[in-house]
C-alpha positions as CSV (number, residue, x, y, z in Angstrom):
1,M,0.8,-63.0,22.8
2,A,1.9,-59.4,23.1
3,L,4.8,-58.2,21.0
4,T,8.2,-57.5,22.5
5,D,11.0,-55.1,21.3
6,T,13.3,-58.1,20.8
7,E,10.8,-59.7,18.4
8,I,10.3,-56.5,16.5
9,R,14.1,-56.0,16.0
10,R,14.6,-59.6,14.9
11,S,11.8,-59.5,12.3
12,K,13.1,-59.6,8.7
13,P,11.4,-58.6,5.4
14,G,9.9,-61.3,3.3
15,E,8.9,-61.6,-0.4
16,K,5.4,-60.4,0.6
17,P,4.2,-58.0,3.3
18,Y,3.3,-59.7,6.6
19,K,2.2,-58.7,10.0
20,I,3.1,-59.5,13.6
21,S,0.3,-58.8,16.1
22,D,0.3,-57.2,19.5
23,S,-3.0,-56.9,21.3
24,G,-6.3,-55.0,21.0
25,G,-6.1,-54.9,17.2
26,L,-2.6,-53.4,17.1
27,H,0.0,-55.0,14.7
28,L,3.2,-54.2,12.9
29,M,3.3,-54.6,9.1
30,I,6.7,-55.7,7.7
31,T,7.1,-54.7,4.1
32,P,9.4,-56.4,1.5
33,T,11.6,-53.3,1.6
34,G,12.2,-53.6,5.3
35,G,9.7,-51.0,6.4
36,K,7.9,-51.6,9.8
37,L,4.5,-49.8,10.0
38,W,2.2,-49.7,12.9
39,R,-1.5,-50.4,12.1
40,W,-4.6,-50.6,14.3
41,K,-7.6,-52.6,13.2
42,Y,-11.1,-51.6,14.5
43,R,-14.7,-51.6,13.6
44,F,-17.0,-48.6,13.3
45,D,-20.7,-48.7,12.4
46,G,-20.1,-52.4,11.4
47,A,-17.3,-51.6,9.0
48,E,-13.8,-52.8,9.5
49,K,-11.1,-50.0,9.3
50,L,-7.3,-49.9,9.5
51,M,-5.6,-46.8,11.0
52,A,-2.0,-45.9,10.5
53,L,-0.2,-45.1,13.8
54,G,3.3,-44.3,12.5
55,R,6.6,-46.1,11.6
56,Y,8.9,-48.1,13.8
57,P,11.4,-47.2,15.2
58,D,10.2,-43.5,15.0
59,I,7.2,-44.7,17.0
60,S,8.3,-47.2,19.7
61,L,6.1,-50.2,20.8
62,A,5.1,-48.3,24.0
63,E,4.1,-45.2,21.9
64,A,2.2,-47.3,19.5
65,R,0.2,-48.8,22.3
66,E,-0.5,-45.3,23.7
67,R,-1.8,-44.1,20.4
68,R,-4.0,-47.3,20.1
69,D,-5.4,-46.7,23.6
70,A,-6.2,-43.1,22.9
71,A,-8.0,-44.1,19.7
72,R,-10.0,-46.8,21.5
73,K,-11.2,-44.2,24.0
74,R,-12.6,-42.0,21.1
75,L,-14.1,-45.1,19.6
76,A,-15.8,-45.9,23.0
77,N,-17.3,-42.4,22.9
78,G,-18.8,-43.0,19.5
79,I,-16.1,-41.1,17.6
80,D,-14.5,-42.6,14.5
81,P,-10.8,-41.8,15.3
82,M,-9.8,-41.8,11.6
83,V,-12.5,-39.3,10.6
84,E,-11.5,-37.2,13.6
85,R,-7.9,-37.2,12.6
86,K,-8.8,-36.3,9.0
87,T,-10.9,-33.4,10.3
88,E,-8.1,-32.1,12.4
89,K,-5.6,-32.3,9.5
90,T,-8.0,-30.4,7.3
91,A,-8.4,-27.7,10.0
92,V,-4.7,-27.4,10.3
93,R,-4.3,-27.1,6.6
94,E,-7.0,-24.5,6.3
95,A,-5.6,-22.5,9.2
96,T,-2.2,-22.5,7.4
97,E,-3.8,-21.6,4.0
98,H,-5.9,-18.9,5.7
99,A,-3.1,-17.4,7.8
100,F,-3.2,-13.6,7.8
101,E,-0.1,-13.3,5.7
102,K,-1.3,-15.6,3.0
103,V,-4.6,-13.8,2.8
104,A,-2.9,-10.4,2.8
105,E,-0.7,-11.5,-0.2
106,L,-3.8,-12.5,-2.1
107,W,-5.4,-9.1,-1.3
108,L,-2.2,-7.3,-2.4
109,E,-2.3,-9.1,-5.8
110,H,-6.0,-8.1,-6.2
111,W,-5.6,-4.6,-4.9
112,R,-2.5,-3.5,-6.7
113,G,-4.1,-3.7,-10.2
114,N,-4.8,0.0,-10.7
115,K,-2.1,1.3,-8.3
116,S,1.3,2.7,-9.2
117,A,4.2,0.3,-8.7
118,H,5.7,2.6,-6.1
119,H,2.5,2.8,-4.0
120,A,2.0,-1.0,-4.2
121,A,5.6,-1.7,-3.2
122,T,5.4,0.7,-0.3
123,T,2.2,-0.9,1.0
124,A,3.7,-4.4,0.7
125,S,6.8,-3.3,2.5
126,R,4.7,-1.8,5.4
127,L,2.9,-5.1,5.8
128,R,6.0,-7.2,5.8
129,A,7.8,-4.9,8.3
130,N,5.0,-4.1,10.7
131,V,2.1,-6.6,10.4
132,Y,3.4,-10.0,9.4
133,P,5.8,-10.4,12.3
134,V,2.7,-10.0,14.6
135,L,-0.3,-11.4,12.8
136,G,1.3,-13.2,9.9
137,N,0.9,-16.8,11.1
138,R,-2.4,-16.2,12.9
139,P,-5.5,-17.8,11.2
140,I,-7.3,-14.7,10.0
141,N,-10.7,-16.0,11.3
142,E,-9.3,-16.1,14.9
143,I,-7.8,-12.6,15.1
144,E,-9.5,-10.5,17.8
145,P,-9.9,-6.7,17.8
146,M,-7.5,-6.4,20.7
147,E,-4.8,-8.0,18.6
148,V,-5.2,-5.3,16.0
149,V,-5.2,-2.6,18.7
150,Q,-2.0,-3.9,20.2
151,L,-0.4,-4.0,16.7
152,V,-1.4,-0.4,15.9
153,K,-0.4,0.9,19.3
154,A,3.1,-0.8,19.0
155,V,3.6,1.1,15.7
156,E,2.5,4.4,17.4
157,A,4.9,3.8,20.3
158,R,7.8,4.1,17.8
159,G,6.6,7.6,17.0
160,A,5.1,6.6,13.7
161,L,1.6,7.9,14.1
162,D,0.8,8.3,10.4
163,M,2.2,4.8,9.8
164,A,-0.1,3.5,12.6
165,K,-3.1,5.0,11.0
166,R,-2.2,3.5,7.6
167,I,-1.6,0.1,9.2
168,L,-5.1,0.1,10.7
169,Q,-6.6,1.1,7.4
170,V,-4.8,-1.5,5.3
171,T,-5.5,-4.2,7.9
172,G,-9.2,-3.4,7.6
173,M,-9.0,-3.7,3.8
174,I,-7.5,-7.2,4.1
175,F,-10.2,-8.3,6.5
176,R,-12.9,-6.9,4.1
177,Y,-11.3,-8.9,1.3
178,A,-11.4,-12.1,3.5
179,L,-15.0,-11.4,4.3
180,A,-15.9,-11.0,0.6
181,H,-14.2,-14.3,-0.3
182,G,-15.7,-16.3,2.6
183,I,-12.4,-16.7,4.4
184,A,-13.3,-14.7,7.5
185,K,-16.5,-14.1,9.3
186,R,-15.8,-10.6,10.8
187,N,-13.6,-7.6,10.3
188,P,-12.1,-6.8,13.8
189,A,-10.4,-3.7,12.4
190,A,-13.8,-2.3,11.4
191,E,-14.7,-2.2,15.1
192,I,-11.8,0.3,15.8
193,R,-11.4,3.9,14.8
194,P,-8.0,5.6,14.9
195,S,-9.4,8.2,17.4
196,D,-10.3,5.4,19.8
197,I,-6.8,4.2,20.3
198,L,-4.3,6.7,18.9
199,K,-3.3,10.0,20.5
200,P,-4.7,13.1,18.7
201,T,-2.2,15.4,17.0
202,R,-2.4,18.8,15.5
203,Q,-2.6,18.9,11.8
204,K,0.4,20.4,10.2
205,N,-0.1,22.7,7.3
206,M,2.5,22.9,4.5
207,A,4.8,25.9,5.2
208,R,4.2,28.8,2.9
209,I,5.1,32.5,2.9
210,D,2.7,35.3,3.3
211,A,1.6,37.1,0.1
212,R,3.6,40.2,1.0
213,E,6.7,38.1,0.8
214,L,6.0,36.9,-2.7
215,P,8.0,39.6,-4.5
216,A,11.2,38.7,-2.7
217,L,10.7,35.0,-3.3
218,L,10.1,35.5,-7.0
219,R,13.3,37.6,-7.3
220,A,15.2,34.9,-5.4
221,I,14.0,32.3,-7.9
222,E,15.2,34.4,-10.8
223,L,18.6,34.9,-9.1
224,Y,19.0,31.3,-8.0
225,Q,22.6,30.1,-8.5
226,G,21.9,26.4,-8.4
227,K,21.1,24.1,-11.4
228,H,19.1,25.7,-14.2
229,L,16.8,22.7,-14.4
230,T,15.8,23.2,-10.7
231,R,15.2,26.9,-11.1
232,L,12.9,26.2,-14.1
233,A,11.1,23.5,-12.1
234,I,10.3,26.0,-9.3
235,K,9.1,28.6,-11.9
236,M,6.8,25.9,-13.4
237,M,5.5,25.1,-10.0
238,A,4.8,28.8,-9.2
239,L,3.0,29.2,-12.6
240,T,0.9,26.1,-12.6
241,F,0.6,25.3,-8.8
242,V,0.4,21.6,-9.4
243,R,1.5,19.1,-6.7
244,T,5.3,18.3,-6.5
245,S,4.8,14.7,-7.6
246,E,2.7,15.8,-10.6
247,L,5.4,18.3,-11.7
248,I,8.5,16.2,-11.4
249,G,6.9,13.3,-13.1
250,A,5.8,15.4,-16.1
251,R,6.5,13.9,-19.5
252,W,6.8,15.8,-22.8
253,E,4.1,13.6,-24.4
254,E,1.5,15.2,-21.9
255,F,1.9,18.7,-23.4
256,D,0.1,20.2,-26.3
257,L,1.9,23.6,-26.7
258,E,-0.2,24.6,-29.7
259,A,-3.4,24.3,-27.6
260,K,-1.5,25.5,-24.5
261,R,-2.6,22.6,-22.4
262,W,-0.9,20.1,-20.1
263,M,-2.9,16.9,-19.8
264,I,-1.8,14.9,-16.8
265,P,-3.1,11.3,-16.9
266,G,-5.2,10.0,-14.0
267,M,-2.6,7.5,-12.9
268,R,-0.3,10.4,-11.9
269,M,-2.9,12.3,-10.0
270,K,-3.7,12.1,-6.3
271,M,-7.4,11.5,-7.1
272,K,-6.6,9.1,-9.9
273,T,-8.5,11.2,-12.5
274,P,-7.0,13.1,-15.4
275,H,-6.3,16.8,-14.9
276,I,-5.9,19.6,-17.5
277,V,-3.6,22.6,-16.8
278,A,-4.1,25.6,-19.0
279,L,-0.7,27.0,-20.0
280,S,0.0,30.7,-19.9
281,Q,2.4,32.3,-22.3
282,Q,5.0,32.6,-19.6
283,T,4.7,28.8,-18.9
284,V,5.2,28.1,-22.6
285,E,8.3,30.2,-22.5
286,V,9.6,28.1,-19.6
287,L,8.9,25.0,-21.5
288,D,10.8,26.3,-24.5
289,L,13.9,26.7,-22.2
290,L,13.3,23.3,-20.8
291,R,13.4,21.8,-24.3
292,D,17.1,22.8,-24.5
293,L,17.9,21.1,-21.2
294,S,15.7,17.9,-21.2
295,G,14.1,17.7,-24.6
296,S,16.0,14.6,-25.5
297,C,14.4,12.8,-22.5
298,D,10.9,11.6,-22.0
299,L,10.8,13.5,-18.7
300,L,10.9,17.3,-18.3
301,F,12.8,17.0,-15.1
302,P,15.1,13.9,-15.2
303,G,17.2,12.9,-12.3
304,E,21.0,13.5,-12.3
305,Q,22.0,9.8,-11.8
306,N,19.3,8.2,-13.9
307,R,17.7,10.3,-16.6
308,N,14.9,7.7,-17.0
309,K,13.7,8.6,-13.5
310,P,12.4,12.0,-12.3
311,M,14.4,14.3,-10.1
312,S,13.9,13.8,-6.4
313,N,10.8,15.2,-4.7
314,M,13.2,16.9,-2.3
315,T,15.0,18.9,-5.0
316,I,12.6,21.9,-4.9
317,L,12.4,21.9,-1.1
318,K,16.2,21.9,-0.8
319,A,16.5,24.7,-3.4
320,L,14.0,26.9,-1.5
321,E,16.1,26.2,1.7
322,R,19.2,27.4,-0.1
323,M,17.4,30.6,-1.0
324,G,16.7,31.2,2.7
325,Y,13.2,29.8,3.0
326,K,13.8,26.8,5.2
327,G,10.7,26.1,7.2
328,R,8.9,29.1,5.5
329,M,8.1,27.8,2.0
330,T,7.6,24.4,0.3
331,G,6.7,23.4,-3.2
332,H,3.2,22.7,-2.0
333,G,3.1,26.2,-0.6
334,F,2.6,27.6,-4.1
335,R,-0.8,25.9,-4.2
336,G,-2.0,27.6,-1.0
337,L,-0.6,30.9,-2.0
338,A,-2.3,30.8,-5.4
339,S,-5.6,29.8,-3.9
340,T,-5.5,32.6,-1.4
341,I,-4.5,35.3,-3.8
342,L,-6.9,34.2,-6.6
343,H,-9.8,34.1,-4.2
344,E,-8.9,37.6,-2.9
345,Q,-8.8,38.9,-6.4
346,G,-12.3,37.7,-7.0
347,H,-11.8,34.6,-9.2
348,N,-14.5,32.0,-9.2
349,H,-14.1,29.6,-6.4
350,E,-15.2,26.6,-8.5
351,H,-12.6,27.5,-11.2
352,I,-9.9,27.7,-8.6
353,E,-10.8,24.4,-7.0
354,L,-10.9,22.7,-10.3
355,Q,-7.5,24.1,-11.3
356,L,-6.1,22.8,-7.9
357,A,-7.6,19.4,-8.8
358,H,-9.6,19.4,-5.6
359,A,-12.0,17.1,-7.5
360,P,-15.1,15.5,-5.9
361,R,-14.5,12.0,-4.4
362,N,-17.0,10.5,-6.8
363,A,-15.0,9.1,-9.6
364,V,-17.6,9.8,-12.3
365,S,-17.9,13.4,-11.3
366,A,-14.2,13.9,-11.0
367,A,-13.6,12.4,-14.5
368,Y,-16.2,14.8,-15.9
369,N,-15.2,17.9,-14.0
370,H,-11.5,17.8,-15.0
371,A,-12.5,19.4,-18.4
372,L,-15.0,21.9,-17.1
373,Y,-14.6,25.6,-17.5
374,L,-11.5,25.4,-19.6
375,E,-11.8,28.8,-21.2
376,P,-12.3,30.8,-17.9
377,R,-9.6,28.6,-16.3
378,A,-7.2,29.4,-19.1
379,R,-7.9,33.2,-18.6
380,M,-7.4,32.7,-14.9
381,M,-4.0,31.0,-15.4
382,Q,-2.9,33.7,-17.8
383,D,-4.0,36.4,-15.3
384,W,-2.0,34.5,-12.6
385,A,1.1,34.4,-14.7
386,D,0.9,38.1,-15.6
387,F,0.4,38.9,-11.9
388,L,3.5,36.9,-11.0
389,E,5.5,38.7,-13.7
390,R,4.4,42.2,-12.6
391,T,4.9,41.4,-8.9
392,Q,8.4,40.1,-9.6
393,R,9.4,43.2,-11.6
394,G,7.6,45.7,-9.4
395,G,8.9,44.4,-6.1
396,K,5.5,44.4,-4.4
397,V,2.3,42.5,-4.7
398,L,0.3,44.2,-7.4
399,P,-3.4,43.9,-8.2
400,F,-4.6,41.9,-11.2
401,C,-5.0,43.8,-14.4
402,G,-7.3,41.1,-15.9
403,T,-10.9,40.7,-15.1
404,A,-11.8,37.9,-12.7
405,A,-14.2,35.3,-14.1
């Protein structure tokens, strides 16, 4: 006879498990601890099987019968319901394991190996703020190109065009990682170019003065009333025309004053390859002054609040603004100014490009080229320092006295 709710409620545990039957192979197993478990017995390919359907009272008698009937329909269609359920659970587990966020975190761990801590943290933060809320829970193998487009367009709509481009780039890298590890079968981001979906913008060049304004700027630097460390940082930038990040992160261990060389390690360079800066006599004199200010620190330009961290990358820009050059000159502007004047004065283009660390993209070539033409580059850097000194003293842009090489 079929079970009733009254019979189920009255059932008591015994010393051993026992069952009370319903119909169609459904029964309730009563355990010695008082548990009441729904089971359904059936045969598939001649083998007897027992399928769990849940626990009473979480699953009522009516619900247990519904689950039994649904399973019997699958069985009638030649499907083993237990195998089907196991396959579904595996698919759900794999979808969870291969959710975009989990794959992205695996990629981050793999990718960050040779990246700076700051760069890695910034990339992780962008993903967590912009990508995970949209794609994080989606199985990576199910994400369509339009989903990536909508994500990138949403970032652009906030006015963050550069961020939108970076999001598209990083998302594509994550899909490539998934492809390489057999997690995904396609890279939907690879099917999209930024120009296909993002509005074009005019490229902004770093502000810099014209060469004829250089004498006034050099005098303003000499007369700067702000912090002495900041003034010397600007002088070092003018003399060496390195990038701002390369300057403010400079460490005393990188300098060989006897050989007049500054050897910047690859991890601090934009192209991730080492760079040698030949030091003019004027630059060595600036370094001697810096010794009195920061010689007790590892950094040449330590920050005010924490001397174990470099000064802010905005320090030089703000100092130039206080001198009256807001919107007219940046730290980066010294690079363009030096390139223009050195070319006009006939210095070798390759020597200038190497000194600017405009190295080839090929890592092998870049690692080799950083040490090329050191002697002519050293002469060029001394000519440049002499030129700046004469220009500052003379009040107008003067020609080089040295011979271009």
